[in-house]
PDB file of N, CA, C and O in Angstrom:
ATOM      1  N   MET A   1       0.968  -1.294  -0.117  1.00  0.00           N
ATOM      2  CA  MET A   1      -0.311  -0.286  -0.075  1.00  0.00           C
ATOM      3  C   MET A   1       1.064   1.129  -0.173  1.00  0.00           C
ATOM      4  O   MET A   1       2.285   0.983  -0.108  1.00  0.00           O
ATOM      5  N   LYS A   2       0.461   2.091  -0.302  1.00  0.00           N
ATOM      6  CA  LYS A   2       1.250   3.551  -0.099  1.00  0.00           C
ATOM      7  C   LYS A   2       0.888   4.128   1.408  1.00  0.00           C
ATOM      8  O   LYS A   2      -0.151   4.420   2.000  1.00  0.00           O
ATOM      9  N   ASP A   3       2.507   4.135   1.755  1.00  0.00           N
ATOM     10  CA  ASP A   3       2.334   4.742   3.223  1.00  0.00           C
ATOM     11  C   ASP A   3       1.881   3.771   4.090  1.00  0.00           C
ATOM     12  O   ASP A   3       1.846   2.604   3.701  1.00  0.00           O
ATOM     13  N   THR A   4       1.455   4.129   5.429  1.00  0.00           N
ATOM     14  CA  THR A   4       1.093   2.980   5.909  1.00  0.00           C
ATOM     15  C   THR A   4      -0.543   3.201   6.712  1.00  0.00           C
ATOM     16  O   THR A   4      -1.173   4.259   6.732  1.00  0.00           O
ATOM     17  N   PRO A   5      -0.998   1.800   7.370  1.00  0.00           N
ATOM     18  CA  PRO A   5      -2.290   1.585   8.044  1.00  0.00           C
ATOM     19  C   PRO A   5      -2.679   3.023   8.944  1.00  0.00           C
ATOM     20  O   PRO A   5      -3.779   3.574   8.922  1.00  0.00           O
ATOM     21  N   SER A   6      -1.671   3.398   9.606  1.00  0.00           N
ATOM     22  CA  SER A   6      -2.202   4.390  10.419  1.00  0.00           C
ATOM     23  C   SER A   6      -2.304   5.895   9.646  1.00  0.00           C
ATOM     24  O   SER A   6      -3.116   6.736  10.031  1.00  0.00           O
ATOM     25  N   LYS A   7      -1.351   6.146   8.468  1.00  0.00           N
ATOM     26  CA  LYS A   7      -1.790   7.501   7.608  1.00  0.00           C
ATOM     27  C   LYS A   7      -1.646   7.100   6.566  1.00  0.00           C
ATOM     28  O   LYS A   7      -0.527   7.294   6.091  1.00  0.00           O
ATOM     29  N   PRO A   8      -2.593   6.412   5.761  1.00  0.00           N
ATOM     30  CA  PRO A   8      -2.976   5.915   4.323  1.00  0.00           C
ATOM     31  C   PRO A   8      -3.010   7.347   3.137  1.00  0.00           C
ATOM     32  O   PRO A   8      -3.641   8.378   3.371  1.00  0.00           O
ATOM     33  N   LYS A   9      -2.356   7.154   2.131  1.00  0.00           N
ATOM     34  CA  LYS A   9      -2.286   7.878   1.379  1.00  0.00           C
ATOM     35  C   LYS A   9      -3.138   7.707   0.001  1.00  0.00           C
ATOM     36  O   LYS A   9      -2.999   8.404  -1.004  1.00  0.00           O
ATOM     37  N   CYS A  10      -4.086   6.584   0.179  1.00  0.00           N
ATOM     38  CA  CYS A  10      -5.006   5.869  -1.056  1.00  0.00           C
ATOM     39  C   CYS A  10      -6.141   6.290  -0.567  1.00  0.00           C
ATOM     40  O   CYS A  10      -6.268   7.063   0.382  1.00  0.00           O
ATOM     41  N   GLY A  11      -7.348   5.584  -1.469  1.00  0.00           N
ATOM     42  CA  GLY A  11      -8.445   5.825  -1.621  1.00  0.00           C
ATOM     43  C   GLY A  11      -9.201   4.626  -0.792  1.00  0.00           C
ATOM     44  O   GLY A  11     -10.422   4.685  -0.644  1.00  0.00           O
ATOM     45  N   PHE A  12      -8.502   3.629  -0.303  1.00  0.00           N
ATOM     46  CA  PHE A  12      -8.852   2.305   0.057  1.00  0.00           C
ATOM     47  C   PHE A  12      -8.702   2.162   1.424  1.00  0.00           C
ATOM     48  O   PHE A  12      -7.852   1.430   1.929  1.00  0.00           O
ATOM     49  N   LYS A  13      -9.702   3.010   2.204  1.00  0.00           N
ATOM     50  CA  LYS A  13      -9.502   3.067   3.673  1.00  0.00           C
ATOM     51  C   LYS A  13     -10.305   1.960   4.128  1.00  0.00           C
ATOM     52  O   LYS A  13      -9.994   1.555   5.248  1.00  0.00           O
ATOM     53  N   THR A  14     -11.266   1.357   3.549  1.00  0.00           N
ATOM     54  CA  THR A  14     -12.187   0.266   3.980  1.00  0.00           C
ATOM     55  C   THR A  14     -11.094  -1.012   4.318  1.00  0.00           C
ATOM     56  O   THR A  14     -11.071  -1.726   5.321  1.00  0.00           O
ATOM     57  N   THR A  15     -10.259  -1.041   3.201  1.00  0.00           N
ATOM     58  CA  THR A  15      -8.878  -1.960   3.020  1.00  0.00           C
ATOM     59  C   THR A  15      -8.254  -1.979   4.228  1.00  0.00           C
ATOM     60  O   THR A  15      -8.152  -3.017   4.882  1.00  0.00           O
ATOM     61  N   VAL A  16      -7.648  -0.493   4.733  1.00  0.00           N
ATOM     62  CA  VAL A  16      -6.952  -0.248   5.949  1.00  0.00           C
ATOM     63  C   VAL A  16      -7.981  -0.762   6.735  1.00  0.00           C
ATOM     64  O   VAL A  16      -7.765  -1.968   6.621  1.00  0.00           O
ATOM     65  N   LYS A  17      -8.846  -0.666   7.376  1.00  0.00           N
ATOM     66  CA  LYS A  17      -9.680  -1.247   8.386  1.00  0.00           C
ATOM     67  C   LYS A  17      -9.565  -1.912   8.617  1.00  0.00           C
ATOM     68  O   LYS A  17      -9.300  -2.145   9.796  1.00  0.00           O
ATOM     69  N   PHE A  18      -9.686  -3.115   7.419  1.00  0.00           N
ATOM     70  CA  PHE A  18      -9.888  -4.171   7.251  1.00  0.00           C
ATOM     71  C   PHE A  18      -8.139  -5.011   8.086  1.00  0.00           C
ATOM     72  O   PHE A  18      -8.049  -5.934   8.896  1.00  0.00           O
ATOM     73  N   LEU A  19      -7.238  -4.322   7.538  1.00  0.00           N
ATOM     74  CA  LEU A  19      -5.605  -4.907   8.166  1.00  0.00           C
ATOM     75  C   LEU A  19      -5.292  -4.167   9.591  1.00  0.00           C
ATOM     76  O   LEU A  19      -4.317  -4.393  10.308  1.00  0.00           O
ATOM     77  N   ARG A  20      -6.351  -3.226   9.837  1.00  0.00           N
ATOM     78  CA  ARG A  20      -5.777  -2.890  11.036  1.00  0.00           C
ATOM     79  C   ARG A  20      -7.044  -3.758  12.075  1.00  0.00           C
ATOM     80  O   ARG A  20      -6.588  -4.076  13.173  1.00  0.00           O
ATOM     81  N   ASP A  21      -7.903  -3.987  11.941  1.00  0.00           N
ATOM     82  CA  ASP A  21      -8.932  -5.100  12.597  1.00  0.00           C
ATOM     83  C   ASP A  21      -8.175  -6.206  13.030  1.00  0.00           C
ATOM     84  O   ASP A  21      -8.130  -6.485  14.229  1.00  0.00           O
ATOM     85  N   HIS A  22      -7.317  -7.150  11.814  1.00  0.00           N
ATOM     86  CA  HIS A  22      -7.090  -8.329  11.794  1.00  0.00           C
ATOM     87  C   HIS A  22      -5.920  -8.371  12.123  1.00  0.00           C
ATOM     88  O   HIS A  22      -5.464  -9.514  12.102  1.00  0.00           O
ATOM     89  N   GLN A  23      -4.969  -7.301  12.537  1.00  0.00           N
ATOM     90  CA  GLN A  23      -3.418  -7.222  12.661  1.00  0.00           C
ATOM     91  C   GLN A  23      -2.670  -7.846  11.891  1.00  0.00           C
ATOM     92  O   GLN A  23      -1.874  -8.732  12.203  1.00  0.00           O
ATOM     93  N   MET A  24      -2.904  -7.384  10.768  1.00  0.00           N
ATOM     94  CA  MET A  24      -1.970  -8.257   9.432  1.00  0.00           C
ATOM     95  C   MET A  24      -1.005  -6.824   9.340  1.00  0.00           C
ATOM     96  O   MET A  24      -1.205  -5.725   9.856  1.00  0.00           O
ATOM     97  N   SER A  25       0.102  -7.295   8.484  1.00  0.00           N
ATOM     98  CA  SER A  25       1.458  -6.654   8.551  1.00  0.00           C
ATOM     99  C   SER A  25       1.372  -5.477   7.406  1.00  0.00           C
ATOM    100  O   SER A  25       0.634  -5.778   6.467  1.00  0.00           O
ATOM    101  N   SER A  26       1.884  -4.428   7.340  1.00  0.00           N
ATOM    102  CA  SER A  26       2.119  -3.871   6.317  1.00  0.00           C
ATOM    103  C   SER A  26       3.302  -3.390   5.880  1.00  0.00           C
ATOM    104  O   SER A  26       4.258  -3.407   6.656  1.00  0.00           O
ATOM    105  N   LEU A  27       3.457  -2.833   4.448  1.00  0.00           N
ATOM    106  CA  LEU A  27       4.620  -2.609   4.035  1.00  0.00           C
ATOM    107  C   LEU A  27       4.760  -1.129   3.403  1.00  0.00           C
ATOM    108  O   LEU A  27       3.983  -1.020   2.454  1.00  0.00           O
ATOM    109  N   ASP A  28       5.300  -0.287   3.571  1.00  0.00           N
ATOM    110  CA  ASP A  28       5.164   0.910   2.655  1.00  0.00           C
ATOM    111  C   ASP A  28       5.956   1.344   1.310  1.00  0.00           C
ATOM    112  O   ASP A  28       6.835   2.206   1.280  1.00  0.00           O
ATOM    113  N   ILE A  29       5.506   0.621   0.243  1.00  0.00           N
ATOM    114  CA  ILE A  29       5.982   0.454  -0.756  1.00  0.00           C
ATOM    115  C   ILE A  29       6.634   1.627  -1.715  1.00  0.00           C
ATOM    116  O   ILE A  29       7.376   1.425  -2.676  1.00  0.00           O
ATOM    117  N   SER A  30       6.061   3.228  -1.095  1.00  0.00           N
ATOM    118  CA  SER A  30       6.560   4.192  -1.770  1.00  0.00           C
ATOM    119  C   SER A  30       7.738   4.311  -1.363  1.00  0.00           C
ATOM    120  O   SER A  30       8.513   4.816  -2.175  1.00  0.00           O
ATOM    121  N   SER A  31       8.306   3.904   0.009  1.00  0.00           N
ATOM    122  CA  SER A  31      10.062   3.861   0.467  1.00  0.00           C
ATOM    123  C   SER A  31      10.542   2.977   0.070  1.00  0.00           C
ATOM    124  O   SER A  31      11.525   2.592   0.704  1.00  0.00           O
ATOM    125  N   ASP A  32      10.171   2.252  -1.056  1.00  0.00           N
ATOM    126  CA  ASP A  32      11.543   1.088  -1.195  1.00  0.00           C
ATOM    127  C   ASP A  32      11.006   0.940  -2.612  1.00  0.00           C
ATOM    128  O   ASP A  32       9.935   0.457  -2.977  1.00  0.00           O
ATOM    129  N   GLU A  33      12.169   1.558  -3.448  1.00  0.00           N
ATOM    130  CA  GLU A  33      11.686   1.432  -4.893  1.00  0.00           C
ATOM    131  C   GLU A  33      12.118   0.141  -5.437  1.00  0.00           C
ATOM    132  O   GLU A  33      11.588  -0.202  -6.493  1.00  0.00           O
ATOM    133  N   GLN A  34      13.208  -0.832  -4.769  1.00  0.00           N
ATOM    134  CA  GLN A  34      13.443  -2.160  -5.496  1.00  0.00           C
ATOM    135  C   GLN A  34      11.894  -2.885  -5.142  1.00  0.00           C
ATOM    136  O   GLN A  34      11.346  -3.484  -6.067  1.00  0.00           O
ATOM    137  N   VAL A  35      11.155  -2.813  -3.698  1.00  0.00           N
ATOM    138  CA  VAL A  35       9.925  -3.706  -3.503  1.00  0.00           C
ATOM    139  C   VAL A  35       8.887  -3.214  -4.666  1.00  0.00           C
ATOM    140  O   VAL A  35       8.140  -3.856  -5.404  1.00  0.00           O
ATOM    141  N   ARG A  36       9.103  -2.033  -4.552  1.00  0.00           N
ATOM    142  CA  ARG A  36       8.284  -1.297  -6.183  1.00  0.00           C
ATOM    143  C   ARG A  36       8.140  -2.390  -7.165  1.00  0.00           C
ATOM    144  O   ARG A  36       7.089  -2.963  -7.455  1.00  0.00           O
ATOM    145  N   GLN A  37       9.121  -2.575  -7.564  1.00  0.00           N
ATOM    146  CA  GLN A  37       9.765  -3.162  -9.127  1.00  0.00           C
ATOM    147  C   GLN A  37       9.767  -4.336  -9.030  1.00  0.00           C
ATOM    148  O   GLN A  37       9.594  -4.860 -10.131  1.00  0.00           O
ATOM    149  N   ARG A  38       9.914  -5.244  -7.988  1.00  0.00           N
ATOM    150  CA  ARG A  38       9.461  -6.549  -7.545  1.00  0.00           C
ATOM    151  C   ARG A  38       8.448  -7.089  -7.590  1.00  0.00           C
ATOM    152  O   ARG A  38       8.210  -8.196  -8.073  1.00  0.00           O
ATOM    153  N   LEU A  39       7.554  -6.165  -6.954  1.00  0.00           N
ATOM    154  CA  LEU A  39       6.121  -6.668  -6.908  1.00  0.00           C
ATOM    155  C   LEU A  39       5.537  -6.025  -8.434  1.00  0.00           C
ATOM    156  O   LEU A  39       4.334  -6.270  -8.521  1.00  0.00           O
ATOM    157  N   LYS A  40       5.878  -5.537  -9.225  1.00  0.00           N
ATOM    158  CA  LYS A  40       5.072  -5.224 -10.250  1.00  0.00           C
ATOM    159  C   LYS A  40       5.538  -6.729 -10.953  1.00  0.00           C
ATOM    160  O   LYS A  40       4.599  -7.389 -11.399  1.00  0.00           O
ATOM    161  N   LYS A  41       6.848  -7.290 -11.079  1.00  0.00           N
ATOM    162  CA  LYS A  41       7.027  -8.731 -11.385  1.00  0.00           C
ATOM    163  C   LYS A  41       6.180  -9.708 -10.890  1.00  0.00           C
ATOM    164  O   LYS A  41       5.626 -10.506 -11.647  1.00  0.00           O
ATOM    165  N   PHE A  42       5.993  -9.721  -9.414  1.00  0.00           N
ATOM    166  CA  PHE A  42       5.210 -10.780  -9.165  1.00  0.00           C
ATOM    167  C   PHE A  42       3.993 -11.032  -9.391  1.00  0.00           C
ATOM    168  O   PHE A  42       3.474 -12.106  -9.696  1.00  0.00           O
ATOM    169  N   SER A  43       3.348  -9.614  -9.175  1.00  0.00           N
ATOM    170  CA  SER A  43       1.590  -9.037  -8.996  1.00  0.00           C
ATOM    171  C   SER A  43       0.983  -9.067 -10.342  1.00  0.00           C
ATOM    172  O   SER A  43       1.620  -8.538 -11.253  1.00  0.00           O
ATOM    173  N   ILE A  44      -0.300  -9.680 -10.625  1.00  0.00           N
ATOM    174  CA  ILE A  44      -1.151  -9.660 -11.343  1.00  0.00           C
ATOM    175  C   ILE A  44      -1.972  -8.157 -11.628  1.00  0.00           C
ATOM    176  O   ILE A  44      -2.500  -7.817 -12.687  1.00  0.00           O
ATOM    177  N   LEU A  45      -1.904  -7.350 -10.300  1.00  0.00           N
ATOM    178  CA  LEU A  45      -2.831  -6.774 -10.100  1.00  0.00           C
ATOM    179  C   LEU A  45      -1.856  -5.287 -10.180  1.00  0.00           C
ATOM    180  O   LEU A  45      -0.626  -5.301 -10.135  1.00  0.00           O
ATOM    181  N   LEU A  46      -2.516  -4.306 -10.280  1.00  0.00           N
ATOM    182  CA  LEU A  46      -1.898  -3.072 -11.027  1.00  0.00           C
ATOM    183  C   LEU A  46      -1.917  -1.759  -9.957  1.00  0.00           C
ATOM    184  O   LEU A  46      -1.120  -0.833 -10.105  1.00  0.00           O
ATOM    185  N   THR A  47      -2.706  -1.776  -9.093  1.00  0.00           N
ATOM    186  CA  THR A  47      -3.315  -1.255  -8.178  1.00  0.00           C
ATOM    187  C   THR A  47      -3.008  -1.312  -6.343  1.00  0.00           C
ATOM    188  O   THR A  47      -2.928  -2.437  -5.851  1.00  0.00           O
ATOM    189  N   TYR A  48      -2.903  -0.499  -5.725  1.00  0.00           N
ATOM    190  CA  TYR A  48      -2.312  -0.779  -4.458  1.00  0.00           C
ATOM    191  C   TYR A  48      -3.565  -0.347  -3.401  1.00  0.00           C
ATOM    192  O   TYR A  48      -4.303   0.380  -4.065  1.00  0.00           O
ATOM    193  N   PRO A  49      -3.975  -0.456  -2.375  1.00  0.00           N
ATOM    194  CA  PRO A  49      -3.219  -1.732  -1.553  1.00  0.00           C
ATOM    195  C   PRO A  49      -3.280  -3.016  -2.146  1.00  0.00           C
ATOM    196  O   PRO A  49      -4.202  -3.235  -2.932  1.00  0.00           O
ATOM    197  N   GLN A  50      -2.107  -4.268  -1.798  1.00  0.00           N
ATOM    198  CA  GLN A  50      -2.673  -5.922  -2.407  1.00  0.00           C
ATOM    199  C   GLN A  50      -2.639  -6.613  -1.319  1.00  0.00           C
ATOM    200  O   GLN A  50      -1.695  -6.488  -0.538  1.00  0.00           O
ATOM    201  N   LEU A  51      -3.442  -7.275  -1.136  1.00  0.00           N
ATOM    202  CA  LEU A  51      -3.920  -8.253  -0.047  1.00  0.00           C
ATOM    203  C   LEU A  51      -3.515  -9.892  -0.659  1.00  0.00           C
ATOM    204  O   LEU A  51      -4.016 -10.505  -1.602  1.00  0.00           O
ATOM    205  N   TYR A  52      -2.588 -10.227   0.140  1.00  0.00           N
ATOM    206  CA  TYR A  52      -1.778 -11.756  -0.057  1.00  0.00           C
ATOM    207  C   TYR A  52      -2.278 -12.624   1.493  1.00  0.00           C
ATOM    208  O   TYR A  52      -2.335 -12.190   2.643  1.00  0.00           O
ATOM    209  N   VAL A  53      -2.576 -13.935   0.960  1.00  0.00           N
ATOM    210  CA  VAL A  53      -2.790 -14.827   1.811  1.00  0.00           C
ATOM    211  C   VAL A  53      -2.109 -16.013   1.643  1.00  0.00           C
ATOM    212  O   VAL A  53      -2.603 -16.877   0.918  1.00  0.00           O
ATOM    213  N   LYS A  54      -0.873 -16.223   2.291  1.00  0.00           N
ATOM    214  CA  LYS A  54       0.028 -17.427   2.050  1.00  0.00           C
ATOM    215  C   LYS A  54       0.604 -17.529   0.546  1.00  0.00           C
ATOM    216  O   LYS A  54       0.391 -18.493  -0.189  1.00  0.00           O
ATOM    217  N   GLY A  55       1.252 -16.564   0.246  1.00  0.00           N
ATOM    218  CA  GLY A  55       1.963 -15.743  -0.923  1.00  0.00           C
ATOM    219  C   GLY A  55       0.767 -15.442  -2.263  1.00  0.00           C
ATOM    220  O   GLY A  55       1.311 -14.976  -3.264  1.00  0.00           O
ATOM    221  N   LYS A  56      -0.566 -15.627  -2.368  1.00  0.00           N
ATOM    222  CA  LYS A  56      -1.077 -15.452  -3.437  1.00  0.00           C
ATOM    223  C   LYS A  56      -2.455 -14.451  -3.005  1.00  0.00           C
ATOM    224  O   LYS A  56      -3.331 -14.568  -2.148  1.00  0.00           O
ATOM    225  N   PRO A  57      -2.126 -13.314  -4.171  1.00  0.00           N
ATOM    226  CA  PRO A  57      -3.096 -12.115  -4.034  1.00  0.00           C
ATOM    227  C   PRO A  57      -4.658 -12.747  -4.029  1.00  0.00           C
ATOM    228  O   PRO A  57      -5.042 -13.768  -4.601  1.00  0.00           O
ATOM    229  N   LEU A  58      -5.388 -11.865  -3.247  1.00  0.00           N
ATOM    230  CA  LEU A  58      -6.949 -12.023  -3.389  1.00  0.00           C
ATOM    231  C   LEU A  58      -6.993 -10.898  -4.119  1.00  0.00           C
ATOM    232  O   LEU A  58      -6.436  -9.818  -3.919  1.00  0.00           O
ATOM    233  N   ALA A  59      -8.039 -11.410  -5.388  1.00  0.00           N
ATOM    234  CA  ALA A  59      -8.350 -10.221  -6.019  1.00  0.00           C
ATOM    235  C   ALA A  59      -9.758 -10.713  -6.911  1.00  0.00           C
ATOM    236  O   ALA A  59     -10.238 -11.839  -7.040  1.00  0.00           O
ATOM    237  N   ASP A  60     -10.159  -9.518  -7.410  1.00  0.00           N
ATOM    238  CA  ASP A  60     -11.532 -10.081  -8.318  1.00  0.00           C
ATOM    239  C   ASP A  60     -11.142 -10.516  -9.405  1.00  0.00           C
ATOM    240  O   ASP A  60     -11.952 -10.969 -10.214  1.00  0.00           O
TER     241      ASP A  60
END
């Protein structure tokens, strides 16, 4: 996601609330270019936040 669950910079506040309520970990991808580039290769999703369970993205 962009920024952190306590200070989201994206419009996905419902997802952020879910993350907080379920004590999931987060990673500020905007602070690490290498992570962003790897995520582009790893994921079929084009937007953030992205939710993964056991290494697989949850997406429609």
